Each structure stands twice: as structure tokens, then as C-alpha cells.
C-alpha positions as CSV (number, residue, x, y, z in Angstrom):
1,M,140.3,110.6,149.1
2,A,137.9,113.6,148.8
3,L,137.9,117.2,147.7
4,I,134.7,119.2,148.4
5,K,134.1,122.8,147.2
6,S,131.2,124.4,148.9
7,I,129.7,127.5,150.6
8,S,131.8,126.6,153.7
9,G,135.1,126.6,151.8
10,I,137.5,124.1,150.3
11,R,137.9,121.0,152.3
12,G,139.4,117.6,151.6
13,T,141.5,114.7,152.8
14,I,145.2,115.2,152.9
15,G,147.2,113.2,150.4
16,G,146.4,111.4,147.2
17,R,146.4,112.8,143.7
18,S,145.7,116.4,142.8
19,G,142.0,117.1,142.4
20,N,141.0,114.1,144.5
21,G,142.2,115.3,147.8
22,L,143.6,118.5,149.5
23,T,147.1,118.1,148.1
24,P,149.7,120.8,148.2
25,L,148.9,121.6,144.6
26,D,145.2,122.0,145.5
27,V,146.1,124.2,148.5
28,V,148.2,126.5,146.3
29,K,145.6,126.6,143.5
30,F,142.6,127.6,145.7
31,T,144.6,130.0,147.8
32,A,145.9,131.7,144.7
33,A,142.3,132.0,143.3
34,F,141.1,133.5,146.6
35,G,144.1,135.9,146.8
36,Q,143.4,137.0,143.2
37,W,139.8,137.5,144.0
38,L,140.7,139.6,147.1
39,R,143.1,141.8,145.0
40,Q,140.3,142.5,142.5
41,R,137.8,143.2,145.2
42,N,139.9,145.4,147.5
43,T,142.6,147.3,145.6
44,D,143.3,149.5,148.6
45,K,143.7,146.6,151.0
46,Q,146.5,144.1,150.5
47,T,146.6,142.2,153.8
48,V,145.2,138.7,154.6
49,V,144.9,137.3,158.1
50,I,145.5,133.6,158.5
51,G,145.3,131.2,161.5
52,R,144.9,127.4,162.0
53,D,143.6,124.8,164.3
54,G,145.9,122.2,165.9
55,R,145.5,119.3,163.4
56,L,148.5,117.4,162.1
57,S,148.5,118.9,158.6
58,G,147.9,122.5,159.7
59,E,151.5,123.7,159.7
60,M,152.2,122.3,156.3
61,V,149.1,123.8,154.8
62,S,149.7,127.1,156.5
63,K,153.2,127.4,155.0
64,L,151.7,126.7,151.5
65,V,149.0,129.3,152.1
66,T,151.5,131.9,153.3
67,A,153.9,131.5,150.4
68,T,151.1,131.6,147.8
69,L,149.6,134.8,149.2
70,Q,153.1,136.5,149.4
71,G,153.7,135.3,145.8
72,L,150.6,137.3,144.8
73,G,152.0,140.4,146.5
74,L,149.6,140.2,149.5
75,H,150.9,140.8,153.0
76,V,150.2,138.0,155.6
77,I,149.4,138.4,159.3
78,D,149.8,134.9,160.7
79,L,148.0,134.2,164.0
80,G,149.4,130.7,164.2
81,L,147.5,128.3,166.4
82,S,144.2,130.1,166.8
83,T,140.5,129.8,166.5
84,T,138.0,130.5,163.8
85,P,136.3,133.3,165.6
86,T,139.6,134.9,166.6
87,V,140.7,135.1,162.9
88,E,137.3,136.6,162.1
89,L,137.8,139.3,164.7
90,A,141.3,140.0,163.6
91,V,140.4,140.6,159.9
92,T,138.3,143.7,160.7
93,A,140.6,145.0,163.4
94,E,143.6,144.7,161.2
95,G,141.9,146.3,158.3
96,A,142.6,143.3,156.1
97,S,141.0,142.4,152.8
98,G,140.1,139.0,154.0
99,G,141.2,135.9,155.9
100,I,141.8,132.2,155.6
101,I,141.2,129.8,158.5
102,I,143.0,126.5,158.1
103,T,140.7,124.1,159.7
104,A,138.3,121.2,158.8
105,S,136.3,122.1,161.9
106,H,134.6,118.9,163.3
107,N,135.9,116.6,160.5
108,P,138.3,113.8,161.4
109,I,142.1,114.0,161.6
110,Q,142.7,113.2,157.9
111,W,140.8,116.3,156.8
112,N,141.8,119.9,156.4
113,A,140.2,122.9,154.8
114,L,140.5,126.5,153.7
115,K,137.7,128.6,155.2
116,L,137.5,131.9,153.3
117,L,136.6,135.3,154.9
118,N,135.7,138.6,153.3
119,E,136.8,142.0,154.6
120,A,134.1,142.0,157.2
121,G,135.6,138.8,158.8
122,E,132.6,136.8,157.6
123,F,132.4,133.7,155.4
124,I,132.1,134.6,151.7
125,S,128.8,134.2,150.0
126,A,127.8,131.5,147.5
127,T,128.1,134.1,144.7
128,D,131.6,135.1,145.9
129,G,132.6,131.5,146.3
130,A,131.5,130.8,142.7
131,E,133.8,133.6,141.5
132,V,136.7,132.2,143.4
133,L,136.1,128.7,141.9
134,A,135.9,130.2,138.4
135,I,139.3,131.9,138.9
136,A,140.7,128.5,140.1
137,D,139.3,126.6,137.2
138,D,140.8,129.2,134.7
139,E,144.0,129.4,136.7
140,S,143.9,133.1,136.0
141,F,146.5,134.1,138.6
142,D,148.8,137.0,138.3
143,F,151.8,136.6,140.6
144,A,154.0,139.4,141.7
145,E,157.6,140.1,140.6
146,A,160.5,139.8,143.1
147,R,160.5,143.4,144.3
148,K,156.7,143.3,145.0
149,L,156.3,140.1,147.0
150,G,154.1,140.3,150.1
151,Q,155.4,140.7,153.6
152,Y,154.9,138.4,156.5
153,R,154.2,139.1,160.1
154,A,153.5,136.6,162.9
155,D,151.1,137.9,165.6
156,T,150.2,135.5,168.5
157,S,148.6,138.3,170.6
158,W,145.1,137.8,169.1
159,L,143.7,135.1,171.4
160,Q,144.3,137.5,174.3
161,K,142.8,140.4,172.4
162,H,139.7,138.2,171.6
163,I,139.3,137.4,175.3
164,D,139.7,141.1,176.3
165,L,136.9,142.0,173.9
166,I,134.7,139.3,175.4
167,L,135.3,140.5,179.0
168,A,134.4,144.1,177.9
169,L,130.9,143.0,176.8
170,P,128.2,144.5,179.1
171,L,126.4,141.1,179.5
172,V,129.6,139.3,180.6
173,D,129.9,139.6,184.4
174,R,133.3,138.4,185.5
175,D,132.6,139.2,189.2
176,A,129.5,137.0,189.2
177,V,131.3,134.1,187.5
178,A,134.3,134.3,189.9
179,A,132.1,134.5,192.9
180,R,130.5,131.1,192.1
181,N,133.9,129.4,192.4
182,F,133.0,127.0,189.5
183,R,134.9,123.8,189.1
184,V,135.2,123.1,185.3
185,I,136.5,120.3,183.1
186,I,137.6,121.1,179.5
187,D,137.8,118.7,176.6
188,A,139.4,120.5,173.7
189,V,140.1,117.4,171.5
190,N,143.8,118.2,171.4
191,S,143.4,121.3,169.3
192,T,143.6,125.0,169.9
193,G,140.7,125.1,172.3
194,G,143.2,123.7,174.8
195,I,145.0,127.0,174.6
196,A,142.1,129.4,174.3
197,V,139.5,128.0,176.7
198,P,141.8,127.9,179.8
199,M,142.9,131.5,179.0
200,L,139.3,132.6,178.9
201,L,138.4,130.8,182.1
202,E,141.4,132.3,183.9
203,A,140.3,135.7,182.8
204,L,136.8,135.1,184.1
205,G,138.2,134.2,187.5
206,V,137.6,130.4,187.2
207,E,140.4,128.9,189.2
208,K,139.5,125.2,189.4
209,V,140.0,123.9,185.9
210,A,140.8,120.3,184.9
211,K,142.1,119.8,181.4
212,L,141.2,116.8,179.3
213,H,142.8,116.4,175.8
214,C,144.0,120.0,175.9
215,E,147.5,119.6,174.3
216,P,147.2,121.0,170.8
217,T,149.1,118.1,169.2
218,G,146.5,117.5,166.5
219,N,146.2,113.8,167.6
220,F,142.5,113.9,168.2
221,A,141.7,111.8,171.3
222,H,138.2,111.0,169.9
223,N,136.0,111.9,167.0
224,P,136.2,115.7,167.0
225,E,132.5,116.4,166.5
226,P,131.2,117.4,169.9
227,L,128.3,114.9,170.1
228,P,127.4,112.8,173.2
229,E,128.6,109.6,171.7
230,N,132.1,111.1,171.2
231,L,132.4,112.6,174.6
232,R,132.6,109.5,176.9
233,D,135.8,110.6,178.5
234,I,134.5,113.9,179.9
235,I,131.1,112.4,180.7
236,K,132.8,109.8,182.8
237,E,134.8,112.4,184.6
238,M,131.7,114.6,185.2
239,E,129.8,111.5,186.6
240,K,132.3,111.5,189.5
241,G,130.6,114.6,190.8
242,N,133.7,116.7,191.3
243,A,132.9,119.5,188.8
244,D,130.1,121.9,188.1
245,L,130.4,122.0,184.3
246,G,132.0,120.3,181.5
247,I,133.0,122.4,178.5
248,V,133.7,120.8,175.1
249,V,134.7,122.6,171.9
250,D,135.5,121.4,168.4
251,P,139.0,121.8,166.9
252,D,138.5,125.4,165.6
253,V,136.4,126.5,168.7
254,D,133.2,127.7,166.9
255,R,131.0,125.0,168.4
256,L,130.2,124.6,172.1
257,A,128.8,121.6,173.9
258,L,128.2,121.5,177.7
259,I,128.0,118.7,180.2
260,C,126.0,119.0,183.4
261,E,127.4,118.3,186.9
262,D,125.9,114.8,186.9
263,G,127.4,113.8,183.6
264,S,124.3,114.4,181.5
265,P,124.7,116.4,178.3
266,F,123.1,119.8,178.4
267,G,122.3,119.2,174.7
268,E,124.0,120.9,171.8
269,E,120.7,122.3,170.6
270,Y,120.3,123.9,174.0
271,T,123.6,125.8,174.2
272,L,122.1,128.5,172.0
273,V,118.7,128.3,173.8
274,A,120.3,128.9,177.2
275,V,122.5,131.8,176.1
276,A,119.6,133.3,174.2
277,D,117.4,133.1,177.3
278,Y,120.1,135.1,179.2
279,V,120.6,137.7,176.5
280,L,116.9,138.2,175.7
281,K,116.0,138.8,179.3
282,R,118.3,141.8,179.3
283,K,118.1,142.8,175.7
284,P,114.8,141.8,174.1
285,G,114.7,141.4,170.3
286,N,114.6,138.9,167.5
287,T,116.5,135.7,167.0
288,V,117.6,133.5,164.1
289,S,118.5,129.9,163.8
290,N,118.6,127.5,160.8
291,L,115.7,125.3,159.7
292,S,117.2,122.2,161.3
293,S,117.5,123.7,164.8
294,T,115.1,123.2,167.7
295,V,111.9,125.2,168.1
296,A,112.9,125.7,171.7
297,L,114.6,128.9,170.6
298,R,111.3,130.1,169.1
299,D,109.6,129.4,172.5
300,I,112.2,131.3,174.4
301,T,112.1,134.2,171.9
302,Q,108.3,134.5,172.2
303,K,108.6,134.5,176.0
304,Y,110.4,137.8,175.7
305,A,108.0,139.2,173.0
306,G,110.5,138.8,170.2
307,Q,110.2,137.1,166.8
308,H,112.2,134.0,165.7
309,F,113.2,133.5,162.1
310,A,114.5,130.4,160.4
311,S,117.2,130.6,157.8
312,A,118.7,128.1,155.3
313,V,121.4,125.9,156.8
314,G,124.9,127.4,156.8
315,E,126.5,130.1,158.9
316,V,126.5,132.6,156.1
317,N,122.8,132.2,155.7
318,V,122.1,132.6,159.4
319,V,124.3,135.8,159.5
320,D,122.5,137.3,156.5
321,M,119.1,136.8,158.1
322,M,120.3,138.1,161.4
323,K,121.3,141.3,159.8
324,E,118.0,141.5,157.8
325,K,115.9,140.9,161.0
326,D,118.1,142.9,163.3
327,A,118.5,139.8,165.6
328,V,120.2,140.3,169.0
329,I,121.4,136.7,169.0
330,G,121.4,133.7,166.7
331,G,123.2,130.6,165.6
332,E,122.8,127.0,164.8
333,G,121.7,124.0,166.8
334,N,125.1,122.4,166.6
335,G,126.3,124.5,169.5
336,G,127.2,127.5,167.3
337,I,126.4,130.9,169.0
338,I,126.5,134.1,167.0
339,Y,126.4,137.3,169.2
340,P,126.5,140.4,167.0
341,D,127.6,142.7,169.9
342,L,131.0,141.0,169.4
343,H,130.9,139.9,165.8
344,Y,128.9,138.0,163.2
345,G,130.4,134.6,163.5
346,R,129.9,131.4,165.5
347,D,132.1,131.8,168.7
348,A,132.4,129.2,171.4
349,L,134.4,131.5,173.6
350,V,131.8,134.2,173.8
351,G,129.2,131.4,174.3
352,I,131.2,130.1,177.3
353,A,131.4,133.6,178.9
354,L,127.7,134.3,178.4
355,F,126.6,130.8,179.6
356,L,128.8,131.0,182.7
357,T,127.4,134.4,183.6
358,H,123.9,133.0,183.1
359,L,124.7,130.0,185.3
360,A,126.3,132.2,188.0
361,K,123.4,134.6,188.1
362,S,120.8,131.9,188.1
363,G,122.1,130.3,191.3
364,K,121.3,126.9,189.8
365,S,123.3,123.9,188.8
366,A,123.6,123.2,185.1
367,S,121.1,120.3,185.2
368,M,118.6,122.5,187.1
369,L,119.0,125.2,184.5
370,R,118.5,122.7,181.7
371,R,115.2,121.6,183.3
372,T,113.8,125.2,183.0
373,Y,113.7,124.8,179.2
374,P,111.1,123.0,177.1
375,N,112.1,119.5,176.1
376,Y,112.3,118.7,172.4
377,Y,114.2,115.9,170.7
378,I,115.6,115.8,167.2
379,S,115.9,112.6,165.2
380,K,118.6,112.7,162.4
381,N,118.2,110.2,159.6
382,K,119.1,109.8,155.9
383,I,117.9,107.8,152.9
384,E,120.5,106.8,150.3
385,L,119.4,107.0,146.7
386,T,120.9,105.9,143.4
387,P,122.6,108.5,141.2
388,D,119.9,108.3,138.5
389,I,117.2,109.5,140.8
390,D,115.9,113.1,140.5
391,V,116.1,114.2,144.1
392,D,114.4,117.5,143.4
393,A,111.4,115.7,141.9
394,V,111.1,113.5,144.9
395,L,111.1,116.5,147.2
396,D,108.5,118.1,145.1
397,R,106.2,115.1,145.5
398,I,106.6,115.1,149.2
399,Q,105.9,118.8,149.3
400,A,102.7,118.3,147.3
401,K,101.5,115.5,149.6
402,Y,101.7,117.8,152.6
403,A,100.5,121.0,150.8
404,K,98.0,121.7,153.5
405,N,100.7,122.0,156.2
406,P,102.9,125.0,156.7
407,I,105.9,124.4,154.4
408,N,109.2,126.3,154.0
409,T,111.3,125.6,150.8
410,I,114.2,128.1,151.2
411,D,116.5,125.1,151.9
412,G,115.0,121.7,150.9
413,V,111.5,121.1,152.3
414,K,110.5,121.8,155.9
415,I,107.0,120.6,156.9
416,E,105.5,121.8,160.2
417,F,103.0,119.8,162.3
418,D,102.1,122.2,165.1
419,K,105.2,122.0,167.3
420,E,106.6,119.0,165.4
421,W,108.5,119.4,162.1
422,V,110.5,117.4,159.6
423,H,113.2,118.9,157.4
424,L,114.4,117.2,154.2
425,R,117.6,118.4,152.6
426,K,119.4,116.9,149.6
427,S,123.2,116.5,149.8
428,N,125.3,118.6,147.4
429,T,127.9,115.9,147.1
430,E,126.1,112.5,147.1
431,P,122.7,111.1,146.3
432,I,121.3,111.3,149.8
433,I,118.3,113.0,151.4
434,R,118.9,114.0,155.0
435,I,115.8,113.9,157.2
436,Y,115.7,115.8,160.5
437,S,112.5,115.7,162.6
438,E,111.7,117.1,166.0
439,S,109.0,116.4,168.6
440,D,108.5,116.4,172.4
441,T,109.7,112.8,172.6
442,L,112.5,111.0,170.7
443,A,110.1,108.1,169.9
444,T,107.7,110.5,168.3
445,A,110.4,112.3,166.3
446,D,111.7,108.9,165.1
447,H,108.2,107.9,164.2
448,L,107.7,111.1,162.2
449,A,111.0,110.6,160.3
450,G,110.0,107.0,159.6
451,K,106.7,108.1,158.1
452,I,108.4,110.5,155.8
453,I,111.0,107.9,154.8
454,N,108.1,105.6,153.9
455,D,106.5,108.4,151.8
456,I,109.8,108.8,149.9
457,R,110.0,105.0,149.3
458,E,106.5,105.1,147.9
459,V,107.4,107.8,145.5
460,L,110.5,105.9,144.4
461,A,108.4,102.7,143.9
462,E,106.0,104.6,141.7
463,K,108.9,105.7,139.5
464,R,110.1,102.2,138.9
């Protein structure tokens, strides 16, 4: 059992003892803390928007969240089965004080989580999160009396409203997409993408759509993280040569992975690169991605005379830097696209619309389009340490060893070697250093990671 409190919300495994998993008591406790924080922050706004993905525990958790918010005197607008970006859009449009998305994103079926949004429909900051956790620790909740309980309203119209907003974007060209007569296969891992993505494709004029794992039962057909090793079913279907594009989303539809017509993965890092290429050609400007994302985005940005900036890992950090640098597009290399002309949140639906427009206007197949971008490969590794090791001291030693190289320390240690880089981050929940490296071949990226791992082992040996 696990319960993790972090910048991305409260997540845990369902069941077990309170405090060791996301039990009903924990759901109520952290929802009450967030609701109390919202009331203190926005005395003139007393409404909270909620929505959930399709996982098995979602309905149970949603009922607990709803009742707790009403018990605080807050009104609830319940979008039901929805997506993370849809809830984000609804918060601002409904003039709500905040929102709660009930989803554990790409985590397996036994997990669920409370993702917490402020009045801007954006994830709360680390500082705000600390305030919420302090309220939870003190259990300083002030519940409403019987005559002042919050009201409840279900609203299932927001997926369509979300799609309408996407189609209204100037850079989304429905006519161009419809004219290409695309044949598309969707893998929505039996969650809410199975509702939202077909709705979007129909609105874009895509008539030939095959659905794979699109029933929102919550019984995930495979590991829900949209990585190539988890996508064998759709890759096998695409290899038959009967479709132009495979579209894969995670359970809450904020990450987008694409499969080319020949069954080859487009590459989750390149979802953002391709969409940025399309956007920057028509609206030049700056871009932002996190420190662990491919430098291919930097190459594309410079092609259009813009500047690329790297933020700390985490959507809230990317969004903060996008605002600071006035970026026209940004996101994370996990297939998360943030397009400010719609909203400041990772949104697979707007990513699909922009990518299909790009693909349609290019006149190319997906694999041909992929070959127009520079090739980089990221190697992901980790080294497990014992709890007694001072991880920060280890990172300081590695930083000192490579002091002559460009180094970024806003989130761990990132060391640049021309167009190669390695990024070391310590885990907040276990004694692990995660090591990401990138080069123009996977073998070179693996070699670079191995070199840094050996450096770390040398530091550890010196300390014994």
C-alpha cells in the first residue's frame, strides 16, 4: 500500500489502513483540507468542479469527494466521466474557486488520486500544496450546518464544450483534416479517452475510426502508461497497413502517443516536437519543456528564430515558465502538450487536433513526417541507494566533477555535452537517483548514462 503527497496531488493505492493507502478516510481528510483552503482563498467563490477518469475506484472516490465538499458548504459541479483538461477548462468557465480531478493518470488500476486545481484551472503550486497539507495534518476543518450545505449539479455537457473550443482555434483546420479522409485507430486503455477521442474525431470529420480498448470500464487492457512496450495491441493492428495513424491516450487524456501507419511509434518525445513545428511556423515565438525532454524541441524552436527554455520537471513548473517567457507552446516529453491559446494545461485532445491538421497540410504520411525531425534518443535509468546516503551530497560531487560543462541545477543536476546531456534527479519518496541521458544514438545515450552511474558509484565507494 502507498500514499504519496506531492506537487501533483494526493495519490495512493486503494484499500489498506488509513495513512498507508488512499482509503475513504484519507479521501475525506484531504478533500476537506483542500475545500477549507479554497474557502479561505476565495470567499466570493463557493463552487468546485470535479470530474473523474474511468478507473474502477473512480465512482466511489467521487461520491466521497462530493459529500465532503457539500459538507463544507461548497457547491459541486460534477462532470462525471471526463478528462483532466476538460475539468481544467470548466473551472474557469464556471467561475469556480477550484477543481478536483479524480485520476491517477498513467498509474496502474489499483491507484487513484486527487489532482487539485486553483481558480485558474491550473495545478496548485508547491507552496499552496504545503498549506493544504498543513490543514490536513491539523484537521482544522469547519463543516457547514444543515441549512448551509453545498448544492450539487451534474453537467455532462463539458466534453462537447471542450471539443467546440478546440475546433474554434484558428490553427485547427477541420476542412483540411476531413479532406485527407484519414483512417484512425484509437487505444484509450478502457478509460474516458474512449468517449472523448471519438467525439473529437467525429467533429473533425474523421469518419473511419476503429476503437481498441475504448469502453470506459476501468479494466485497463494493458499498463496505462502510453509507452511502446505497453502498446503491442495497437502496434499490431497498425502493422496490418489498414490505417494512417494510431492515437493513444492515458486514462485522464492529458498525454498523447502516436503510432505511424507502418506500426512504428512516432515517439512520445516527438508528439510535442511535431505540434510545435506546426504552431511555430504560423505563430513564431518561444517554447518551454522540462529538463528531461528532448533537445529536438530546441532545434525546432531555433529554426523559427524563437528561444527554448527548460523548466523543472512537473506541469506546474512548465506552466510557470511558459507564462514568464511568453511561450506560444510548451509541454513535457511524455506526450504532454500545453497550448496557451486554449488553456495552460496538458491536453491530448488539442494535441490530436493540431497534429492531424499538421499531418493533413503536410501531405505526408506519419512516418514521413517523423523523418523530417532530428533523431535523438533518451536513455532512462536509475541507481538505488541505501536510506543512509546523503543524495544531495552525491549530486554535489557529480556537479563539481563536471564544473567545466554547462550545468543547470533548478531540478537536480543537468549536465550538457554539446547536444548530449544527462539529467540526475533524486526521488522525493525513495532513495533513488533517476538518470536521464540523450544523444543522437541510443547506444551513445546508454554509454553516457553508464559513465555517470560509474561516477556515482565511485563517490559512494569513497564514502565507505
